[in-house]
N, C-alpha and C positions, 0 to 999 in steps of 0.2 A: 490594529491590523499590522501585519509585518510589512517591512519595506519590500518593494517589488523587485523581481529580477531586472537586470539591466534592460532598458528600452521598453518596459512593460508598464503602461499606466494602470492605475488601480481599477479602472473600468474596462480594461481590455483583457482578453484571454491570454494566459501565459503560453508561449510557444516553445517548441523544442529549441529553436535558435536562442530564445531568451534564457532558457535554462543553461545552455552551453556557454553563453556569454557571461553568466553569473560567476564564473570561476574567479575565486579570490575576492569577490565582492561581499555584500551582505549575505549571510548564510541562507541557503534555501530551506524553507519550512515544508516538510513533507509528512503526510499521515496516510493511513489506509482508510478506504471507504468501500463498502460493499452494497450499499443501498442508496436510494434516492434521498431519503431524509437525512442520512448521515452525510452525504456529499453536500447537501444544502447547508447543513450546520457548519461544516468545516471549510467550505469553499472560500469565504472571504479571508480567512487567516492563512490559507496555504498557497504555496506556489505549485505544488505537485500533489495529486491524490493518486495513490497506488491501489488498484484493485488486486490485492495480493492473493496468491493461492493459500495464504494463511486462513482464508475464509473457510477452508475445509475444516479446520480445527475450531475457529471462532464461531462460525455460524452453524456448521453441521455436526460438531462434536466428534469429528474423525480423529484418529490417533496421530495422524501426520498429514502432510500435504500430498502424499503420493496418490491417494485415490481420487483427487480432484480431476474433473474432466474438462475438456474444452468447452462443452455446452454450458457447464456451470460457470466458467469464467466469462463466457459471452453474456449470459443472462445477467450476472451481477455487474459486468462492465457496462452494459447498456443502461442499467438502473443508475449507476453512479454518474454516467455522462448526462443523464437527464437532470441530475441535481447540481451539476457543476457549470457555472457560468464564467468563472475566472481561472481556476487552477487547471493545470495540464493534467489530464487523466491518462494514466499508464496502466495497462492490463498485463498481468503475468501470463506467460505461456506455461501451461501445466506440464507436469512430468509425463513423458512419453509422446508429447505433441511436437517435438522439435529435435530431439537428440538423434534420430535415425539418419537424417540427411538434411542439407540445406534446402532441398526442394520440399521436404515435409514441413520444415520450419516455415517456409514461405506460404505454403497452403494454410497452415494454422494461423499465421500472423495476418494473412490477408482476410481470412474469415473474421478475425477479431476486429480489425480496423473497419471492415465493411459493415459488420453487424452491430457494432457498439458505437461507432463514431468517435472512439478514443483517439488520442494523439500519438501514442507510441505503445510498444510492447516491451516487456522485460523478460530476460532469460538468464538462467544461471549457468556459470561455467567460465573458465578463464581461457587459456591458450587453446584448449581443445575445441572451444566454440568460436574461435576467431574466424575461421572460414565461413561458418554459418552467419555470423554477424556481418561480415563483408558482403555475403550473398544477399542478405536482407536489405542492408542500407543502400546497396547499389541498385536495388529495385524499388526504392522509395519507402521502405519501412524503417522508421526511426526506432533505434534499439537502446534501451537502458540495460547495461550489463550488471552482473551480480557476481562478486567474487568473495573469497574468504570462506566463512561458514556458509554452506549451501544446503538448505533444508531438504531439497529434493534428493540430495546425495547422502543424507544422514546415515543411512544403513551402511554405505560403503565407508563413510568417515568414522563410524563407530560412536556416534553421539553428538551432542551439541556443545562440546567444550570449545574454548577459545582457540583460535588458530594463530600460527606464526610465532609461537613461543620460542622455537628453536630456529637457528640460522638457516638450515636447508629449506624448511617449510616456508620461512619468511621470504627467502629469495624466490621461491616458486610463486608465491602469491604476488610479489612485486612484478615478476615476469608476466603473470596473468593480467595484471592491471595495464601493463604496457601493451600487451597483445590485443586486448579488447579495445583499447583506445586507438591503436593503429588500424584496427579493423573497421572503425567508424562509429563506435558507441558514442552517444552524445553526453553520457554521464555514467558513473559507475557506483553502484551500491557496494559498500564495503562492510560486511557483516562479521561480527564476532571475532575480530582480530585484536591483538594487543595494541595499545594506544601508540607506542612509538612507531610500529609498522604502519598503522593507518595514517599517521602524520607524514611518514616518509613517502607513502604512496601519493598522498595529496600534493606534496611538494614536487613530485616527479612527473605526474601525468598532466596533460594539458586540458583535460575536461574535468568538470566538477566531480568530487566524491561526495556521496551521501552516506553518512555513517549510521549504523545501528549496532550498538555494542562495540563501538570503535573509539574514535577520538573526537574531542571538541574542536580540533583543528581541521576536521573535514569541512568541505564547502557547503554542507547541509546536513540535516538530521532527519531521520524517519523513525517512527514508532508505530506499532499496531495500536490503533486508536482505542480499541476496547481495553487493552492493557493500560494505556495512559489514563483513561477515564475511570478505571476501577470497575469495569463491567465484567471482566473475566474473573473466574474464581480458581482457587488452587495456587499452584506455584507461580510466583512472579519472577521473571528473569532479572538478574542482577542489574542489567543496564536500563531497566524501566524505572522512570519516575512517575508515581501516581499524582496526577494533577487534580483528581477528583476521586470520590468514592461513590460513584453512581450505583454500583451494585448494592451497597448497603441501603442507599436511599430507595432503590426499587423494592428491596425486601420489606422495608419499613412501610412504604406506600401500599404494598400488597396486603400486609398485615392489618393496616388501618382500614382498607377497603373491606377485607374479610370480616373484621369486627363490626363494621357498620351494617353490612348485609345481614349478618347473623342476628344483630340486635334490631333489625328492621329500621335503622336510621337512614338507610339509602335504599331506594331513591326517596328523596324528600318531595314535598309539594312543588318546590321550584323546578324539579326535574320532570314533572309529569305533564302530559297533554290533557288539557281540560276538555270535557264534553261541551258542545255548543249549548247555550242557554235556550230553553224552550221558547218558542214564539207563539203568537196568537194562532197561527195556522196549525200548530201542533195540538191545540186544545180540543 
């Protein structure tokens, strides 16, 4: 099991304050979880579980995160919370549920907190979302910010390529990190930026950075669990390390099951319910 964030015993839930206090300490371990069984499986190893809008692609086979709805996030967020006893559960605000205004963001975030029981919400955007982050945090909504590559803005950004390669864009992303920190975010996801910039952001801001496709010098790391476990098929992002190949094992198990069914080897006698033995009264 990973070392716990500052002030968090292994048998106690991780809080927003503990995550914030982990800056510069043992790196935060973060993964995604969209269901109760997955949250149960990951809970002990993780400090933070993110119910990401990536569920649209991973669970529903959607082409992007854009079609994900608030109701979908709430349903999966509640499921993950039911499975997590230790890790802090954070739920994404989906596209269109917060960009219109701070008031819209608060309505969406308050629904998520009330209907899932999660500990915080996450939203994408840098300086442009600073006012919204401040509005939420001043009203008791903990916010995990997300800068760099922002999947909800992929159409405007022109793809999933790494960010911050050139100086003007790098300075903008660094300014975004400062802005969301000053607005009250308790931590910042830094996605898809070149490693030197991610390290610079980490050394500059006073709250933890959680990297994905960024730098090992970030204060924590997150991956989509299904990518890390080898359950997703097709393209594997450069920044993903496969720690298992469960997809291949699932295919093999399904093939073995199919062979046994077709050969009538399953179910066997040990899997069947026996009829009661006749008694004298039945004679």
